[in-house]
C-alpha positions as CSV (number, residue, x, y, z in Angstrom):
1,Q,121.9,119.5,86.1
2,V,119.7,117.1,84.3
3,Q,115.9,117.3,84.4
4,L,114.3,114.2,85.8
5,V,110.7,113.3,85.3
6,E,109.1,110.5,87.3
7,S,106.0,108.6,86.3
8,G,104.1,105.4,87.1
9,G,103.0,106.1,90.7
10,G,99.5,105.4,91.8
11,L,97.2,103.5,94.2
12,V,97.6,99.8,94.5
13,Q,96.4,97.1,96.9
14,A,98.9,95.3,99.1
15,G,100.6,92.5,97.2
16,G,100.3,94.4,93.9
17,S,103.0,95.8,91.6
18,L,103.9,99.1,90.1
19,R,106.7,100.2,87.8
20,L,108.2,103.6,88.2
21,S,110.0,105.4,85.3
22,C,112.4,108.2,85.5
23,A,113.0,110.0,82.2
24,A,116.1,112.2,82.0
25,Y,116.1,115.1,79.6
26,G,119.7,114.6,78.6
27,S,122.1,111.7,78.5
28,I,122.4,109.7,81.7
29,L,125.8,108.4,80.8
30,T,127.4,111.3,82.8
31,Y,125.3,110.5,85.8
32,N,126.5,107.8,88.1
33,P,125.0,106.5,90.2
34,M,121.3,107.0,89.6
35,G,118.7,105.9,92.1
36,W,115.3,106.0,93.7
37,Y,114.6,107.5,97.1
38,R,111.3,107.8,99.0
39,Q,109.8,110.0,101.7
40,A,106.8,109.0,103.7
41,P,104.8,111.6,105.7
42,G,106.7,112.7,108.8
43,K,109.8,110.7,107.9
44,Q,113.1,111.5,106.4
45,R,113.9,110.8,102.8
46,E,115.6,107.4,102.4
47,M,117.4,105.5,99.8
48,V,115.4,102.7,98.1
49,A,117.8,101.6,95.3
50,T,120.7,102.8,93.3
51,I,122.4,101.6,90.1
52,T,125.7,102.5,88.6
53,S,126.5,102.9,84.9
54,G,128.0,99.5,85.0
55,G,124.9,98.0,86.4
56,Y,125.9,97.5,90.0
57,T,122.8,97.7,92.2
58,N,122.3,98.5,95.9
59,Y,119.0,98.1,97.8
60,A,117.6,99.1,101.1
61,D,117.1,96.0,103.3
62,S,113.3,96.7,103.4
63,V,112.9,96.3,99.6
64,K,115.4,93.6,98.8
65,G,113.8,90.7,96.9
66,R,110.8,92.8,96.1
67,F,112.1,95.8,94.1
68,T,114.3,95.8,91.0
69,I,116.1,98.9,89.7
70,S,117.3,99.0,86.1
71,R,118.5,101.6,83.6
72,D,118.3,101.9,79.8
73,N,121.1,104.3,78.7
74,A,119.7,104.4,75.2
75,K,116.4,105.7,76.4
76,N,117.9,107.8,79.2
77,T,115.5,106.2,81.6
78,V,115.8,104.5,85.0
79,Y,113.1,102.1,86.2
80,L,112.0,100.7,89.5
81,Q,109.9,97.6,89.4
82,M,108.1,97.2,92.7
83,N,106.4,93.8,93.5
84,S,104.7,92.5,96.6
85,L,104.0,96.0,97.7
86,K,103.2,96.7,101.4
87,P,101.4,99.6,103.0
88,E,104.7,100.7,104.5
89,D,105.9,101.3,101.0
90,T,103.5,104.2,100.7
91,A,105.6,107.4,100.1
92,V,106.6,109.9,97.5
93,Y,109.2,108.4,95.3
94,Y,112.0,110.6,93.9
95,C,114.5,109.9,91.1
96,N,118.1,111.0,91.8
97,A,121.1,111.4,89.6
98,V,124.7,112.3,90.6
99,H,126.9,113.9,88.0
100,V,130.1,112.0,87.4
101,Y,132.5,114.9,87.6
102,S,130.8,117.7,89.6
103,R,129.0,115.2,92.0
104,R,126.1,117.6,91.8
105,T,122.8,115.9,92.6
106,S,119.6,116.3,90.6
107,W,116.2,115.3,91.8
108,G,112.9,114.8,90.1
109,Q,109.6,116.2,91.3
110,G,108.4,112.9,92.8
111,T,105.6,110.5,92.2
112,Q,103.1,109.3,94.8
113,V,102.8,105.6,95.6
114,T,100.0,104.6,97.9
115,V,99.5,101.0,99.0
116,S,96.2,100.1,100.6
117,S,95.9,97.2,103.0
């Protein structure tokens, strides 16, 4: 399993922006897809966005047009640019990676995003 470390969370006002980073300690070329998930208090973890090694992206309907996922294979890093943030985006955001061959899933420790109204 690859070690994933998220950063970039914080407190922001509604309408603001944040960029989350997920640094992998190891090559991400063998992980496909990679993605971001979130879990709000009292709710189940949900998919936010995923990206394949070929750059194909998939987004939850609730974030389409506001969030952008990207990956830099040279830096072994996946990003989530979050714009026009809403209070309902408040959650712990987790980075996720699925190994190409074993299909084993790795998770980061999470980073808190809080959007105030």
